C-alpha angles and dihedrals in degrees: 000000000000090000090057091051093049092046092049093049091046095050093045090047093047091053091048089047092055091051093046094043092070093061104023120020090177093058090047090056091049089051090052091053092046091051091051091051091047090052091052091048092052091048095048095096091051091049092050091049093051092048092050092048094050092047090051090048091049092050092048092051096040093242112159111264087214090063091048091050090052090052091049092049091049092050090048091051091051092050094049091045092051093048094047094046092049091051090049091050091049087054090054094252102124094157091055089048090053090050091051090050091050093050090045091053093048092047091051089050091049092049091051096051093099089058090053088048091053092050092050092049091049090051091049091051090054094051 
């Protein structure tokens, strides 16, 4: 149901954006950003439900909550990176979008370093 709401808002906004873009490209960009934020707002309940389910699953299977948090942070970084780079591309700033993607990738790598550390320590304990 939420997907239908987001899709309806996105399609209506995209059509309005095309109409507005002819006369005011700046307002069209602002509309794009507002639509992206509205989509995130509408999806918030779904996001919370998924996070709670995965935490419950992790607790039931004795998976480290630290590892689950790292995965959540990495997914969040990728979503923010995608959204920001798409907005930059819509604004005609493809080099800025590429910079955002680079920083997003490096940030995701940095956040996941403790997982790499755990894997290395597990391998060392086996050898």
